[in-house]
C-alpha positions in Angstrom: -13.6 24.4 -44.0 -12.2 25.0 -40.6 -10.6 22.0 -40.3 -11.2 17.8 -39.0 -11.0 19.0 -35.4 -13.6 21.9 -35.7 -16.6 19.4 -36.1 -15.9 17.8 -32.7 -15.4 21.1 -30.5 -19.1 20.9 -29.9 -18.5 17.8 -28.0 -15.6 19.3 -25.9 -13.0 17.0 -28.1 -9.7 18.4 -29.1 -6.9 16.9 -31.3 -5.0 16.9 -27.8 -7.4 15.0 -26.0 -7.9 12.6 -29.0 -4.2 11.8 -29.0 -4.3 11.1 -25.4 -7.5 8.8 -26.0 -5.4 6.9 -28.3 -2.3 6.7 -26.2 -4.4 5.4 -23.4 -6.1 2.5 -25.7 -2.8 1.4 -26.9 -1.7 0.9 -23.3 -4.8 -0.8 -22.7 -4.5 -3.1 -25.4 -1.3 -4.3 -24.7 1.4 -1.9 -26.7 4.4 -1.6 -25.2 6.3 1.7 -24.3 8.2 2.1 -27.1 5.5 1.6 -29.8 3.7 4.3 -28.1 6.7 6.7 -28.2 6.8 6.0 -32.1 2.9 6.4 -32.2 3.1 9.8 -30.5 6.5 11.1 -31.9 7.8 11.4 -28.5 11.8 11.9 -28.7 12.1 9.4 -26.4 10.7 6.5 -24.3 11.0 8.5 -20.8 8.4 11.4 -22.5 5.9 8.7 -23.3 6.6 7.0 -19.3 6.6 10.5 -17.8 3.2 11.1 -19.4 1.3 7.9 -19.7 3.4 5.6 -16.8 0.4 5.7 -14.4 -1.6 3.4 -17.1 1.1 0.6 -16.6 0.7 -0.5 -12.7 -1.1 -3.9 -13.6 1.3 -4.8 -16.3 3.3 -5.8 -13.3 0.7 -8.4 -12.5 0.8 -9.5 -16.0 4.5 -10.1 -16.0 4.5 -11.5 -12.6 1.9 -14.1 -14.1 3.7 -14.9 -17.3 6.9 -15.5 -15.1 4.9 -18.3 -13.1 3.6 -20.0 -16.3 7.1 -19.9 -17.7 8.2 -21.4 -14.4 5.7 -24.4 -14.2 6.1 -25.2 -17.9 10.3 -25.1 -17.5 9.8 -27.3 -14.2 7.2 -29.9 -16.1 10.1 -29.8 -18.9 12.7 -30.6 -16.6 11.3 -33.2 -14.6 10.4 -35.2 -18.0 13.8 -34.6 -19.4 15.4 -35.6 -16.1 13.4 -38.7 -15.7 15.9 -41.6 -16.7 14.6 -45.3 -16.6 16.9 -47.5 -14.5 19.2 -49.6 -16.5 19.9 -53.2 -15.7 23.2 -54.1 -14.2 22.9 -57.9 -15.0 25.8 -58.9 -17.3 24.8 -60.8 -20.5 
C-alpha cells in the first residue's frame, strides 16, 4: 500500500492541497483564526493569518452588521427602560 494520498494523486490532489482546502472551508464556515490555527497545528495565529488572511475580508461586513444589530437592540432596550410614566403631583 502506498498511502492514503496515492489514491488521489491521479486527480492532482495532494495532502497539502487537501489541507489548504480544509482550512479554506473552515474560514468559509465561520471558524475563527484561533480554531484554524489549532486545526492546522500552526505555532501561532500569525502563521495562519499570513497564509489564509485573504479569506477573511468579507468578515468585516459581518462585524459591521453585528454591531448595527447590537446598537439597534441597545437603543430599543434603553428607550424602553428610560420610559418613566409621569407621577401625579397632587397631594393626597
